[in-house]
C-alpha positions in Angstrom: 41.4 -10.5 -3.2 40.8 -8.5 -6.3 40.2 -10.4 -9.6 43.0 -8.6 -11.5 46.6 -7.9 -10.6 48.4 -5.2 -12.6 51.7 -7.1 -12.8 53.0 -10.6 -12.3 54.8 -9.4 -9.2 51.6 -8.1 -7.6 49.8 -11.3 -8.6 52.5 -13.5 -7.0 52.5 -11.4 -3.8 48.7 -11.7 -3.5 48.8 -15.5 -4.1 51.5 -16.0 -1.5 49.8 -13.7 1.0 46.6 -15.8 0.6 48.6 -19.0 1.0 50.5 -17.8 4.0 47.3 -16.8 5.8 45.4 -20.1 5.0 44.8 -22.2 8.1 46.8 -25.4 8.1 49.8 -24.0 6.3 53.2 -23.4 7.8 53.0 -19.7 6.8 56.4 -20.0 5.3 57.0 -19.1 1.6 59.7 -21.0 -0.2 61.2 -20.5 -3.7 59.1 -23.3 -5.3 56.0 -21.5 -4.0 57.1 -18.3 -5.7 57.8 -20.1 -8.9 54.4 -21.9 -8.8 52.6 -18.6 -8.2 54.4 -17.1 -11.2 53.4 -20.2 -13.3 49.8 -19.7 -12.2 50.0 -16.1 -13.4 51.4 -17.2 -16.8 48.6 -19.8 -17.2 46.0 -17.0 -16.5 44.5 -18.5 -13.4 42.2 -15.9 -11.9 43.1 -14.8 -8.3 39.6 -15.6 -7.2 40.0 -19.2 -8.3 43.2 -19.6 -6.2 41.6 -17.8 -3.2 38.5 -20.0 -3.4 40.7 -23.2 -3.7 42.5 -22.2 -0.5 39.3 -21.6 1.3 37.8 -24.9 0.1 40.9 -26.8 1.3 41.0 -25.1 4.7 37.3 -25.8 5.2 37.7 -29.5 4.3 40.6 -29.8 6.6 39.1 -27.9 9.6 35.6 -29.1 9.5 36.0 -32.8 10.2 34.8 -35.2 12.8 36.5 -34.6 16.2 37.7 -38.2 16.4 39.6 -37.8 13.1 43.4 -38.0 13.4 45.2 -34.7 13.0 46.4 -33.8 9.6 49.9 -32.8 8.8 50.8 -29.1 8.2 50.7 -28.0 4.5 54.2 -27.1 3.5 53.8 -26.1 -0.1 51.5 -24.1 -2.4 51.6 -27.2 -4.7 49.3 -29.0 -2.3 46.5 -26.8 -3.6 47.0 -27.5 -7.3 44.2 -30.2 -7.4 41.9 -27.9 -5.6 42.7 -25.0 -8.0 41.8 -27.3 -10.9 38.6 -28.5 -9.1 37.5 -24.9 -8.5 38.4 -23.9 -12.1 36.2 -26.7 -13.5 33.2 -26.0 -11.2 30.6 -23.3 -11.5 29.8 -22.6 -7.8 28.2 -19.5 -6.5 30.6 -17.0 -4.8 28.1 -17.2 -1.9 29.2 -20.7 -1.2 32.8 -19.7 -0.7 31.7 -16.8 1.5 29.8 -19.4 3.5 33.0 -21.4 3.9 34.9 -18.3 5.0 32.3 -17.8 7.7 32.5 -21.4 8.8 36.3 -21.2 9.0 36.1 -17.9 11.0 33.6 -19.5 13.5 35.8 -22.5 13.8 38.8 -20.3 14.6 36.8 -18.5 17.3 35.6 -21.8 18.9 39.2 -22.9 19.4 
């Protein structure tokens, strides 16, 4: 995902596309999700922060002990707000998030 979107509409589309493709979500976009994406644009939240928050959440949910009970499906972009805040407040190397993406991809292949 590129760092800058030229318009609010483009930003919202990119956020929602990233949300829709995140493992563990329903893949369905609802009106509150669109409104939240627009609010994130208005707050100036970088696209990379949102993308990294989605990756972090997916990794935490997917890479768990096998005996753990299954988690419910994520039904709202709002689920990720605490993670967006967490990623915003941390200074983590982009390499870490790339590592998580690779772990998620390997997990998907193993299934």
